[in-house]
N, C-alpha and C positions, 0 to 999 in steps of 0.2 A: 419400622412401617411397612413391613412386608419383604418379602423375598424379592432379590433382583433377578433378571431375566425373565420375568413376567411383564410383558408390555404395558398391561393395563396398569399393574401396580407401578411400574416405573413411571409411566405418565402422571399418575396420582401425585407421587413423590416430587417429580419435577414441577407440577403444578403448586403444590404446596409450599416449596421452597422459592419459588418465582415470586409468590406473593410478600417474600421478605425482601425482595431486592426491588429498588427503584430502577427506572431508566437509566442506562449509562449514559455518560456524558464525555466529550472529548476536550480537554482543557490544557492549558499551558502548565506544562510541568514545574518550571521555576515559581510561579506564582502561588500553585497550589501547594507546594512542598513546605513554602515557608510558614504555614499555618498547622503543619501537621505534626501530632505527637505520635511517633512509630510506635508500632507494637512488634514485640519480639517474633523475629519471622519465623521462628521455630514452631510457632503456632499456627502458621498457615496450614502445614502439613508436615509430616515426618521427611526429613530431608532426603530420603530415598523414595518418596511415594509418588511425585511427579517427575517427568523429564526434566533434566538439569537446566537447560537454556530458559524453559517454561517457568520453573520454579525460582529461577534468579531474577526473573522480572515480573514477579508478583508481590506486591506490598499491601500491608495494612496501614491504618491510623485513625485516630480521632483527632476532629477539627479542633482547636483550642478555643474558638469563639462560639461557634456554632453547636458544638457537643456532636455533631453528626459522625458516624461511624463509615469510615470508607475502606473499601475492597478494591485496588486498582491494578491494571496491567499497564506495562511501560513497554511499547513496542517501538517506541523510537525517543531520539534525544530531546525533542520538541514538545511532545504531548503525551498525555496519559488517557486511559479510558477508564473511568472511575465508576463504581457502584456505590449507592449508599445502601447500607444494611440496617435492618431494624435492631434493636437492642438486644432483643433475644437471640437473633442470629449472630449478632457481635460477640455474646458472651460465650457462645460455643468456641470461638478462636481465642478470646480472650482469658479463658479460665486456665488454671494450673493443672487441671486433671488430665493426666496423660495415659488414661486407660483406653481399651480398644474403641468401646462405645462412643467415646467422645472424638476420637481419631476418625472414626468411620462417619459420623456426622459432618466432621470438618470436610472429610474427602466430598461427601455428598453435595453440601452447599459448593465446594470449589468446583466440582464437576459440572453443576449447573450455570456458575458463573462462566466457567471456560466456554461451554455452549452457547450461551448468550452473548459473550464477547467475540467468538468466532463469527456467530450470526451479524452481529455489529458490523465488525470489520468488513464483512464480505459486502454488507449492503453499502458502506461507506465507499468501498473502491468501485462498485458497480456504478454509484452515482458519478464517480470521478470520471468512470470510462465514458458515461452517457454524455457528459458535458464536454468532451471531446469532439463530437458531432462528426462522425465518419463521413457522412455524405459531402460536408465541407470540404473534405481533404481531397475529393477527385476535382474540385474546382479551382482550388489553390492551396499550396501548403508552404508555410514558411518553417525556415529551421527552428524558431521559437516554438512551434507546436509540436516538432519533434522531440525537444527537450522536455515538454511538458508531459509527454507520453513516456519517455525515459524515467523522468522523475516519479511517476506512479508506479512503473515496474520496479525502480529500486525500492520504493517504500515497502511495495509487496514482498521482495526478496529479503528486507530486512525482517519484516512480520514472519515470513516462513523460517527465517534462521533464528528469530530470537523466541517466538513463542506458538508457533503452529506445528502441531503434530497430529497425525492421524490416530495415534493411541497415544494421549498425554499421560495416563497412569501406568506406573511400572506395577504396583502391588494391587492387593485389594481386590481380588478376582469379582468380587460381586459388585464393587462399585465400578470396576472397569467395564462391566457388562451393561452396567447403567448408561454410562457415559457413551458407550458404543451404539446403544439403542438410540440415545439422542442424536449423535451424529449421522447414524443412517436416517432417523425420521425427518430430520431437518436437511438431509442432503448435503452435509457440508463439504465433504472430499470433492463430490462431482462439481458442486458451485465453485469451489476453489480452482479446479482444473479448468473449467469453463471459463473462469475469469481471466487465467493466465492465458489461456489460449487466444482470448478475445483482445487482450493487451497486446500480445505478440504479434496479432493479424494486423491491428491498427499500426504498431511500430514498422511492420513491413510495407503497409500501404505508404507510409510517411517517407520511408528511406526510397521507395520506389518513386515518389512524386518529386523529390529533391533531385534524385538523377536525372529525371525527366526534364526538370527545370534547368539543372546545370547543362544537360545537352543542348537545351533551346537556347541558353545563354551563350554556349560555345558557338552554336549555329550562326547566332545574330553577330557575335564577334567576328568570326570567318567571313560572314557577308559585308560587315561594316570594313574589314580589312581589305576585301577584294575591291570595295567600292573606292577606298583611299588608292590603292594601288593602280587602279584604272585612272584615277585624277591626277595622281603624281605622274602616272606614264604619258598622259596628254599633257601636262604641264612640261614635263620633258621634252616631249615631241615639239611643243610650241617653242620652247627655248631653243631646241636645235635649230630649228626652221629659222627662228630669228636670227641665229648667228650666222646661218649660211646666207639668210638675205644681206645682212651687213656686210659680210666677206664678200658677197658678189658685187654690192654696191660700192664698196670701197675700190675693187677691181677695175670698173668701168670709170670711177671718177680719176683714176690715174691716167 
């Protein structure tokens, strides 16, 4: 399909493969895997073609009922991001031919899927960050909101640890160049860095607001304590005066 490293040809390759892939979906992993007939994972790519964590979290299978062909990424224990492949694309992975041409095609499709997957995950986390509504944090912030922020940050950290690499491919210089072109074109690395900074910024706002809230509560507690101290002091004074009055009264009565 042309030499890699040529931006125009790389774009043609990307567009040709993307037509073979339907929009990814995030779904519950347990329900999904119950109906999947798994394909030998060695067919995804050679064992040493992709970075290990990424390679260990990519799976393929055929749905037993619908016959649809799935290629999916597992970035958490709860859900997967799955892609439906055309039959033609699936045959490239499911064949027994181990020659360099077949392996190169597998890596080209895998590179395209990695790029789309990264784009989808960035969009997913950007939406999650937008739902946090930063402006509301300045008006009032509860500890539960901070837990929401930390949950998203934790998910992103797992995503980084399991499947994200700036350079996902070890070998195949031409295919690696192709993926590097796509990563740069769609600004993947900068978007990831920006997202991480945004979430850390939101987290810092939350921690600051909670500290302010705690300080205000302490101030209220101290003021309340002072009021009660005054009240008890007054009560003590009244009691003392009453006792003096009774003592004087008893003295005169004698």
